[in-house]
Structures are given as structure tokens and as C-alpha cells.
C-alpha positions in Angstrom: 27.2 174.1 24.3 25.5 175.3 21.2 27.9 178.1 20.1 31.1 176.6 21.5 34.2 177.9 19.8 36.8 175.4 18.9 40.4 176.2 20.1 41.7 176.1 16.5 39.0 178.6 15.4 40.0 181.0 18.2 43.6 180.9 17.1 42.7 181.5 13.5 44.1 178.3 12.1 41.0 177.3 10.2 40.0 180.6 8.6 39.5 178.8 5.2 36.8 176.6 6.7 34.6 179.7 7.3 34.5 180.0 3.5 33.8 176.3 3.1 36.8 175.9 0.9 40.3 174.3 1.5 43.1 176.8 2.1 44.5 176.4 -1.4 41.1 177.4 -2.9 40.7 180.8 -1.2 39.3 183.4 -3.5 41.8 185.7 -5.1 39.6 188.8 -4.8 38.1 189.7 -1.5 35.5 192.2 -0.2 36.5 194.5 2.6 35.0 192.1 5.1 36.9 189.2 3.5 40.1 191.2 3.5 39.6 192.0 7.2 39.3 188.3 8.0 42.3 187.5 5.8 44.5 190.0 7.8 42.8 189.3 11.1 41.9 193.0 11.4 38.8 195.1 11.5 36.8 196.3 8.5 37.5 199.9 9.7 41.3 199.2 9.4 40.9 197.8 5.8 38.8 200.9 4.8 41.6 203.1 6.3 44.2 201.3 4.1 42.0 202.0 1.1 41.3 205.6 1.9 45.0 206.3 2.5 45.8 204.5 -0.7 48.2 202.0 1.0 46.6 199.1 -0.9 45.2 198.9 -4.4 41.6 198.0 -5.0 39.0 197.7 -7.7 35.6 199.4 -7.3 32.9 197.0 -8.4 29.7 199.0 -8.2 29.5 200.1 -4.6 31.9 197.5 -3.4 35.7 197.6 -3.0 37.4 194.4 -4.2 40.9 193.7 -3.0 43.4 191.2 -4.5 44.9 188.8 -2.0 48.3 189.3 -3.6 48.0 193.0 -2.8 47.3 192.2 0.8 50.3 189.9 0.9 52.4 192.7 -0.6 51.2 195.1 2.0 52.1 192.6 4.8 55.6 192.1 3.4 56.2 195.8 3.2 55.0 196.5 6.7 56.7 193.6 8.4 58.9 194.6 11.4 61.8 192.5 12.5 62.5 192.1 16.2 
């Protein structure tokens, strides 16, 4: 069982461990790939949010850098209540 996935990894509870940092030390600025992990979505979805200007970003060379506070704001604005 070389590549066995732990149940907590499958459920997304230990996302911070993938960055080798405790949850309270997550980086404030994320790449598109990091933002996709942060929101548990695809990279394509994050890029669509950038292109449609639904989230703010900083262009650092050829990379897009997204603030985690901006992702949290987007989540709060798009939250649906049952």
C-alpha cells in the first residue's frame, strides 16, 4: 500500500499538511494552484473567476497571485442558505 490515501486526506481535513505547515501558518498569497486547493476546486475554475473579475489578483510576472482574504470574501458573498 505505497500510495494509500488516508481517510482524513480524502475528506480534505489536512490540507495544510500538504504545504508542510500548520493550518494557522498558511500563506496569505496563493498561486492559482494553491487557490484551487484552498477552495477545493479546479485550476480552471479559479482561472474563470480571475477572467470574469469575480476575485481580485496581483500579476507577479507571468503568475497570478491571489490573497486568501479575497477567496474568503468570495466564499462569503456566494454562500447559499438552504
